Every structure is written in C-alpha cells, then in structure tokens.
ZALO-926692 format. One record per residue: residue number from 1; y, z, x of N, C-alpha, C in turn. Coordinates in steps of 0.2 Angstrom, whole numbers, plus 2048, in hexadecimal, padded with zeros to 3 digits. Last residue first. Layout:
! ZALO-926692
+-----+------+------+------+-------+-------+-------+------+------+------+
: num : n_py : n_pz : n_px : ca_py : ca_pz : ca_px : c_py : c_pz : c_px :
+-----+------+------+------+-------+-------+-------+------+------+------+
: NUM :    Y :    Z :    X :     Y :     Z :     X :    Y :    Z :    X :
...
+-----+------+------+------+-------+-------+-------+------+------+------+
//
This chain:
! ZALO-926692
+-----+------+------+------+-------+-------+-------+------+------+------+
: num : n_py : n_pz : n_px : ca_py : ca_pz : ca_px : c_py : c_pz : c_px :
+-----+------+------+------+-------+-------+-------+------+------+------+
: 168 :  60B :  982 :  653 :   607 :   983 :   65A :  601 :  989 :  659 :
: 167 :  610 :  97C :  644 :   611 :   980 :   649 :  60B :  980 :  64E :
: 166 :  60D :  977 :  636 :   611 :   972 :   63C :  613 :  977 :  643 :
: 165 :  605 :  97C :  62E :   602 :   978 :   631 :  607 :  975 :  637 :
: 164 :  612 :  980 :  622 :   60A :   980 :   625 :  609 :  97B :  627 :
: 163 :  624 :  980 :  62B :   61C :   97D :   624 :  617 :  97E :  627 :
: 162 :  62C :  98D :  62E :   628 :   988 :   631 :  624 :  986 :  62A :
: 161 :  639 :  991 :  624 :   634 :   993 :   628 :  631 :  98C :  62B :
: 160 :  64C :  98C :  622 :   645 :   98C :   620 :  63F :  98E :  625 :
: 159 :  658 :  98A :  627 :   655 :   990 :   628 :  64E :  991 :  624 :
: 158 :  65D :  97D :  623 :   65C :   97F :   62A :  659 :  987 :  62C :
: 157 :  65F :  97C :  615 :   657 :   97B :   618 :  656 :  97C :  622 :
: 156 :  664 :  987 :  609 :   665 :   984 :   613 :  660 :  983 :  615 :
: 155 :  65E :  98A :  5FE :   668 :   988 :   5FF :  667 :  985 :  606 :
: 154 :  652 :  98D :  602 :   652 :   986 :   5FD :  65B :  985 :  5FD :
: 153 :  655 :  99B :  609 :   652 :   994 :   60D :  652 :  98D :  608 :
: 152 :  65A :  9A1 :  5FF :   65E :   9A1 :   604 :  65B :  999 :  608 :
: 151 :  64E :  9A2 :  5F7 :   653 :   9A0 :   5F4 :  658 :  99D :  5F9 :
: 150 :  643 :  9A9 :  5FF :   642 :   9A1 :   5FD :  648 :  99E :  5FB :
: 149 :  64B :  9B3 :  600 :   64B :   9B1 :   606 :  648 :  9A9 :  603 :
: 148 :  64A :  9B8 :  5F4 :   64F :   9B6 :   5F6 :  64E :  9B3 :  5FC :
: 147 :  63C :  9BA :  5F0 :   63D :   9B5 :   5ED :  645 :  9B4 :  5F0 :
: 146 :  63C :  9C5 :  5FC :   637 :   9BD :   5FB :  63A :  9B9 :  5F7 :
: 145 :  641 :  9CF :  5F4 :   643 :   9CC :   5FA :  640 :  9C6 :  5FC :
: 144 :  638 :  9D0 :  5EA :   640 :   9CF :   5E8 :  642 :  9CA :  5EE :
: 143 :  62D :  9D5 :  5EF :   62C :   9CF :   5EB :  632 :  9CB :  5EB :
: 142 :  630 :  9E0 :  5F4 :   62D :   9DB :   5F8 :  62F :  9D5 :  5F5 :
: 141 :  634 :  9E7 :  5E8 :   63A :   9E7 :   5ED :  636 :  9E1 :  5F2 :
: 140 :  627 :  9EA :  5E2 :   62D :   9E4 :   5DE :  631 :  9E2 :  5E5 :
: 139 :  623 :  9F3 :  5E8 :   61F :   9EE :   5E9 :  624 :  9E8 :  5E6 :
: 138 :  62C :  9FE :  5E1 :   62B :   9FC :   5EA :  628 :  9F5 :  5EC :
: 137 :  629 :  9FD :  5D5 :   631 :   9FA :   5D7 :  630 :  9FB :  5DE :
: 136 :  61E :  A02 :  5D5 :   61F :   9FA :   5D1 :  626 :  9F8 :  5D5 :
: 135 :  61E :  A0E :  5D6 :   61B :   A0B :   5DC :  61C :  A03 :  5DA :
: 134 :  627 :  A11 :  5CC :   627 :   A13 :   5D2 :  626 :  A0F :  5D9 :
: 133 :  61C :  A10 :  5C3 :   624 :   A0E :   5C3 :  626 :  A0D :  5C9 :
: 132 :  612 :  A19 :  5C3 :   611 :   A13 :   5C5 :  619 :  A0F :  5C6 :
: 131 :  61A :  A26 :  5D2 :   616 :   A24 :   5CA :  616 :  A1D :  5CD :
: 130 :  616 :  A2B :  5E2 :   618 :   A27 :   5DD :  614 :  A27 :  5D6 :
: 129 :  616 :  A33 :  5F1 :   613 :   A34 :   5EA :  619 :  A2F :  5E6 :
: 128 :  615 :  A2C :  601 :   618 :   A2F :   5FD :  614 :  A2F :  5F6 :
: 127 :  613 :  A25 :  612 :   611 :   A26 :   60D :  615 :  A2B :  607 :
: 126 :  620 :  A1A :  619 :   61E :   A20 :   619 :  61C :  A22 :  612 :
: 125 :  624 :  A0D :  618 :   61E :   A0F :   61F :  61D :  A16 :  61C :
: 124 :  62D :  A0E :  611 :   627 :   A09 :   60D :  621 :  A0B :  614 :
: 123 :  639 :  A12 :  618 :   637 :   A15 :   60F :  631 :  A12 :  610 :
: 122 :  638 :  A09 :  621 :   637 :   A11 :   622 :  635 :  A13 :  61B :
: 121 :  640 :  9FD :  61B :   638 :   9FE :   61D :  635 :  A05 :  620 :
: 120 :  64C :  A03 :  616 :   646 :   A02 :   612 :  63F :  A02 :  614 :
: 119 :  652 :  A02 :  624 :   651 :   A0A :   61F :  64A :  A08 :  61B :
: 118 :  651 :  9F6 :  625 :   64E :   9FB :   62A :  64C :  A02 :  626 :
: 117 :  658 :  9F2 :  61C :   652 :   9EE :   61C :  64C :  9F3 :  620 :
: 116 :  665 :  9F7 :  61F :   660 :   9F9 :   618 :  659 :  9F7 :  618 :
: 115 :  669 :  9F0 :  629 :   668 :   9F9 :   629 :  665 :  9F9 :  622 :
: 114 :  66A :  9E2 :  626 :   664 :   9E6 :   62B :  664 :  9EC :  62B :
: 113 :  674 :  9E4 :  61E :   66C :   9E2 :   61A :  667 :  9E4 :  61E :
: 112 :  67D :  9E7 :  624 :   67B :   9EB :   61E :  676 :  9E9 :  61D :
: 111 :  67D :  9DB :  62C :   67D :   9E1 :   631 :  67A :  9E6 :  62A :
: 110 :  682 :  9D0 :  622 :   67A :   9D0 :   626 :  67A :  9D8 :  62A :
: 109 :  68E :  9D5 :  61F :   689 :   9D5 :   61C :  682 :  9D4 :  61E :
: 108 :  694 :  9D5 :  62B :   693 :   9DC :   628 :  68F :  9DC :  622 :
: 107 :  694 :  9C6 :  62D :   691 :   9CC :   632 :  691 :  9D2 :  62E :
: 106 :  69C :  9C3 :  622 :   695 :   9C1 :   623 :  690 :  9C4 :  62A :
: 105 :  6A8 :  9CA :  625 :   6A5 :   9CB :   620 :  69E :  9C9 :  61E :
: 104 :  6AD :  9C1 :  630 :   6AB :   9C9 :   631 :  6A7 :  9CD :  62A :
: 103 :  6AD :  9B4 :  62D :   6A8 :   9B5 :   632 :  6A6 :  9BE :  631 :
: 102 :  6AD :  9B5 :  61A :   6B0 :   9B2 :   621 :  6AC :  9B7 :  627 :
: 101 :  6A5 :  9AD :  60B :   6A8 :   9B2 :   610 :  6AB :  9B0 :  618 :
: 100 :  6A6 :  9A9 :  5FB :   6A8 :   9A6 :   603 :  6A9 :  9AD :  606 :
:  99 :  6A1 :  9AD :  5EE :   6A0 :   9A7 :   5F0 :  6A1 :  9A5 :  5F8 :
:  98 :  69A :  9BC :  5E9 :   69A :   9B9 :   5EF :  69C :  9B3 :  5EF :
:  97 :  696 :  9C1 :  5DC :   69C :   9BC :   5DB :  69F :  9BB :  5E2 :
:  96 :  68A :  9C5 :  5DF :   689 :   9BF :   5DB :  691 :  9BB :  5DB :
:  95 :  68D :  9D3 :  5E0 :   68A :   9CF :   5E7 :  68B :  9C7 :  5E5 :
:  94 :  68F :  9D8 :  5D2 :   693 :   9D8 :   5D8 :  693 :  9D3 :  5DF :
:  93 :  685 :  9DA :  5CA :   689 :   9D3 :   5CA :  68E :  9D2 :  5D0 :
:  92 :  67F :  9E6 :  5CA :   67C :   9E2 :   5CF :  680 :  9DA :  5CE :
:  91 :  681 :  9F5 :  5CD :   688 :   9EE :   5CC :  685 :  9E9 :  5CD :
:  90 :  67A :  A02 :  5C5 :   67B :   9FC :   5C9 :  67F :  9F7 :  5C7 :
:  89 :  677 :  A0C :  5BE :   67E :   A0C :   5BE :  67F :  A06 :  5C4 :
:  88 :  668 :  A0E :  5BF :   66B :   A0F :   5B9 :  672 :  A0D :  5B9 :
:  87 :  665 :  A0F :  5CB :   665 :   A08 :   5C9 :  669 :  A09 :  5C3 :
:  86 :  663 :  A1B :  5D1 :   669 :   A18 :   5D3 :  66A :  A12 :  5D0 :
:  85 :  65C :  A29 :  5CC :   65C :   A21 :   5C8 :  663 :  A1E :  5CA :
:  84 :  654 :  A34 :  5D4 :   657 :   A32 :   5CF :  657 :  A2A :  5CE :
:  83 :  652 :  A35 :  5E7 :   64F :   A36 :   5DF :  656 :  A33 :  5DC :
:  82 :  657 :  A34 :  5F4 :   65B :   A39 :   5EF :  659 :  A3A :  5E9 :
:  81 :  650 :  A29 :  5FB :   654 :   A31 :   5FE :  656 :  A37 :  5F9 :
:  80 :  64B :  A20 :  5F2 :   646 :   A25 :   5F6 :  64A :  A2A :  5F9 :
:  79 :  658 :  A1D :  5EC :   653 :   A21 :   5E7 :  64E :  A23 :  5EC :
:  78 :  660 :  A17 :  5F8 :   661 :   A1F :   5F4 :  65C :  A21 :  5EE :
:  77 :  655 :  A0D :  5F8 :   656 :   A12 :   5FF :  65A :  A18 :  5FC :
:  76 :  658 :  A05 :  5ED :   653 :   A09 :   5EE :  653 :  A0D :  5F3 :
:  75 :  665 :  A02 :  5F1 :   663 :   A07 :   5EA :  65D :  A0A :  5EB :
:  74 :  665 :  9FA :  5FB :   66A :   A00 :   5FD :  668 :  A06 :  5F7 :
:  73 :  65E :  9F0 :  5F7 :   65B :   9F4 :   5FA :  65D :  9FC :  5FC :
:  72 :  669 :  9EA :  5EE :   663 :   9ED :   5EA :  65E :  9F2 :  5EF :
:  71 :  673 :  9E6 :  5F9 :   674 :   9EB :   5F4 :  66D :  9EF :  5F0 :
:  70 :  66B :  9DD :  5FF :   66D :   9E4 :   603 :  66E :  9E9 :  5FD :
:  69 :  669 :  9D5 :  5F5 :   663 :   9D8 :   5F9 :  665 :  9DD :  5FB :
:  68 :  676 :  9CF :  5F3 :   673 :   9D2 :   5EE :  66D :  9D6 :  5F1 :
:  67 :  67A :  9CB :  600 :   67E :   9D2 :   5FE :  679 :  9D5 :  5F8 :
:  66 :  671 :  9BE :  601 :   672 :   9C4 :   606 :  674 :  9CC :  604 :
:  65 :  678 :  9B8 :  5F5 :   66F :   9BB :   5F6 :  66F :  9C1 :  5FC :
:  64 :  684 :  9B7 :  5FA :   683 :   9BA :   5F4 :  67C :  9BE :  5F5 :
:  63 :  681 :  9AD :  606 :   683 :   9B4 :   607 :  682 :  9B8 :  600 :
:  62 :  67C :  9A4 :  5FE :   678 :   9A8 :   603 :  67B :  9B0 :  605 :
:  61 :  684 :  9A3 :  5EF :   684 :   9A1 :   5F7 :  67E :  9A5 :  5F9 :
:  60 :  67C :  99E :  5DE :   67F :   9A2 :   5E4 :  67E :  99F :  5EA :
:  59 :  67E :  98C :  5D9 :   67B :   993 :   5D9 :  67E :  997 :  5DE :
:  58 :  682 :  97F :  5D9 :   685 :   983 :   5D7 :  683 :  98B :  5D5 :
:  57 :  678 :  979 :  5E2 :   679 :   976 :   5D9 :  67C :  97E :  5D6 :
:  56 :  67A :  985 :  5EE :   676 :   97F :   5EB :  677 :  97E :  5E3 :
:  55 :  686 :  98A :  5F8 :   682 :   98B :   5F2 :  67F :  985 :  5F2 :
:  54 :  68F :  992 :  606 :   68B :   98D :   603 :  687 :  98F :  5FE :
:  53 :  691 :  99C :  60F :   695 :   99D :   609 :  692 :  997 :  604 :
:  52 :  68A :  99C :  619 :   687 :   9A0 :   615 :  68C :  9A1 :  60F :
:  51 :  690 :  993 :  621 :   689 :   990 :   61E :  686 :  996 :  618 :
:  50 :  69B :  999 :  625 :   69D :   994 :   620 :  695 :  991 :  61D :
:  49 :  696 :  9A3 :  62D :   698 :   9A5 :   627 :  699 :  9A0 :  622 :
:  48 :  686 :  99C :  633 :   68D :   99D :   633 :  691 :  99E :  62D :
:  47 :  675 :  99F :  636 :   67A :   99E :   631 :  681 :  9A1 :  634 :
:  46 :  66C :  9A8 :  63C :   66D :   9A0 :   63E :  672 :  99D :  63B :
:  45 :  66B :  9B3 :  637 :   66E :   9B4 :   63C :  670 :  9AD :  640 :
:  44 :  662 :  9AF :  62D :   66A :   9B1 :   62A :  66D :  9B1 :  630 :
:  43 :  656 :  9AF :  634 :   657 :   9A9 :   630 :  65F :  9AA :  62F :
:  42 :  655 :  9BD :  638 :   655 :   9B8 :   63D :  659 :  9B2 :  639 :
:  41 :  653 :  9C3 :  62C :   659 :   9C6 :   630 :  659 :  9BF :  634 :
:  40 :  645 :  9BC :  626 :   64E :   9BD :   623 :  654 :  9BC :  628 :
:  39 :  63C :  9B2 :  631 :   63D :   9B8 :   62C :  644 :  9B7 :  629 :
:  38 :  636 :  9A9 :  63A :   63A :   9B0 :   63E :  63C :  9B4 :  638 :
:  37 :  625 :  9A3 :  63A :   62B :   9A5 :   636 :  630 :  9AC :  63A :
:  36 :  619 :  9A3 :  642 :   620 :   9A0 :   644 :  626 :  9A2 :  641 :
:  35 :  610 :  9A0 :  634 :   610 :   9A1 :   63A :  616 :  99F :  63D :
:  34 :  617 :  9A2 :  624 :   613 :   99E :   627 :  615 :  9A1 :  630 :
:  33 :  619 :  9B2 :  619 :   61B :   9AC :   61E :  617 :  9A9 :  620 :
:  32 :  60D :  9BA :  616 :   612 :   9B7 :   611 :  615 :  9AF :  613 :
:  31 :  606 :  9BD :  621 :   603 :   9BE :   619 :  607 :  9BC :  614 :
:  30 :  605 :  9B4 :  630 :   607 :   9B9 :   62B :  605 :  9B9 :  624 :
:  29 :  5FC :  9B2 :  63E :   601 :   9AF :   63A :  601 :  9B6 :  635 :
:  28 :  5F8 :  9B6 :  64B :   5F2 :   9B3 :   647 :  5F6 :  9B0 :  63F :
:  27 :  601 :  9BB :  652 :   5FF :   9B4 :   652 :  5FA :  9B1 :  64D :
:  26 :  60D :  9C4 :  649 :   606 :   9C2 :   64B :  604 :  9BC :  64C :
:  25 :  618 :  9C3 :  645 :   618 :   9C6 :   64A :  611 :  9C5 :  64D :
:  24 :  624 :  9BB :  639 :   61D :   9BB :   63B :  61D :  9BD :  641 :
:  23 :  633 :  9C4 :  635 :   62F :   9BF :   635 :  628 :  9C0 :  639 :
:  22 :  63B :  9CE :  630 :   63B :   9CE :   637 :  636 :  9C7 :  639 :
:  21 :  639 :  9CE :  621 :   640 :   9D0 :   624 :  640 :  9CC :  62C :
:  20 :  62D :  9CB :  61D :   632 :   9C8 :   61C :  638 :  9C7 :  61F :
:  19 :  625 :  9D4 :  627 :   624 :   9CD :   627 :  62A :  9CA :  624 :
:  18 :  62B :  9E0 :  620 :   62C :   9DE :   627 :  62C :  9D7 :  629 :
:  17 :  621 :  9E0 :  615 :   62B :   9E0 :   613 :  62C :  9DE :  61D :
:  16 :  616 :  9E1 :  61A :   619 :   9DB :   616 :  620 :  9DB :  614 :
:  15 :  616 :  9ED :  61F :   615 :   9E6 :   624 :  618 :  9E0 :  620 :
:  14 :  619 :  9F7 :  614 :   61E :   9F4 :   619 :  61C :  9EE :  61D :
:  13 :  60C :  9F3 :  60D :   613 :   9F1 :   609 :  618 :  9F1 :  60F :
:  12 :  603 :  9F8 :  617 :   603 :   9F1 :   613 :  609 :  9EF :  611 :
:  11 :  607 :  A07 :  618 :   606 :   A01 :   61E :  607 :  9FA :  61C :
:  10 :  605 :  A0C :  60B :   60B :   A0A :   60E :  60C :  A07 :  615 :
:   9 :  5F9 :  A0C :  604 :   5FC :   A04 :   604 :  603 :  A04 :  607 :
:   8 :  5F3 :  A18 :  607 :   5F0 :   A12 :   609 :  5F3 :  A0C :  609 :
:   7 :  5FE :  A21 :  604 :   5FB :   A21 :   609 :  5F7 :  A1B :  60C :
:   6 :  604 :  A23 :  5F7 :   604 :   A1C :   5FA :  601 :  A1B :  601 :
:   5 :  5FD :  A2A :  5E8 :   600 :   A2A :   5F1 :  5FE :  A24 :  5F3 :
:   4 :  601 :  A2B :  5D8 :   600 :   A29 :   5DE :  601 :  A29 :  5E3 :
:   3 :  605 :  A32 :  5C7 :   606 :   A30 :   5CF :  602 :  A2F :  5D3 :
:   2 :  605 :  A30 :  5B7 :   600 :   A31 :   5BC :  603 :  A2F :  5C2 :
:   1 :  60F :  A39 :  5AB :   60F :   A32 :   5AF :  60A :  A33 :  5B5 :
+-----+------+------+------+-------+-------+-------+------+------+------+
//
C-alpha cells in the first residue's frame, strides 16, 4: 500500500480543525466558518444542560451530538497513539442514547470533548507517514466535525455563527 507523508498538509489540516473547534481567529476571515464565528466549544459553553437535552424533529440531542464527536475523536486519538484498529469494536450507538443530561454530565461531556479536540489537533499538526485510507480518515474527521457543528446549530439557533455579510 502506498504511503505518504503529511509534512505539507499537517498545518492546513490542523488549521481547519482548529477553526471548527475554536472559531475564526484571523481578521481576514475563515476557510470554513464566517469571520467572527466562535466555533464549536464556545458555542457549546453557551448552552445549559436543558438546552443540550433538546432535539429537533425527534432527532438526536445536542448532548448526543457532542458525545458522539467526543467518542469518535477518542478513537482517532487511540489510533494515532497506539495504532491498530480501535474502530473494529466501536460502540457508535451509545452516544445516540443520550436524551437528557444534568449540569454535571453536560460539563463532563464538554470537558471530555475539549480534551479530545486538543489531543487530535496535536496529532493533525504532527507530520507522519500514512497510507491512503489513514489520510482519508484524518481528512474525514474534519468534515465529520463540521457536519455535527452544523447539526447542533440547526437544533439551537442561539449558537449559530454569524451570517455572511452581517459582521464588521
């Protein structure tokens, strides 16, 4: 299987992931989010446990989305640090069972997600040798996070980012 080095792409991948997690830090704007967007973690901090326990159209709760992303990133971090295939026995359905959270559980989900995002961003920053499937998995982790940020923002409009052209 052909392998590639991520020396050229590591910085870009980490930047895109960080933008989704921490918001747009450049005054010129972002690549994925609009200028002034605070990103996932600060958006989640604005929500109470009751807010995080809500869903839209009988779908998953915000807490479930956050826990799902946390779990997925924990598997990516396990793969990066230990190798192997931690996805082979993944229990993806566990997060989707979360329907209501209390204050302590919501705080723990956010803290765990913050820890996993920090760890994963360090992995993304570090050049490494990957095969094509591994590289695709890394890129998809960014797209997957973007999807769930969008889903969370559809559930609760109060944490949506700024609309294009509505910022100074």
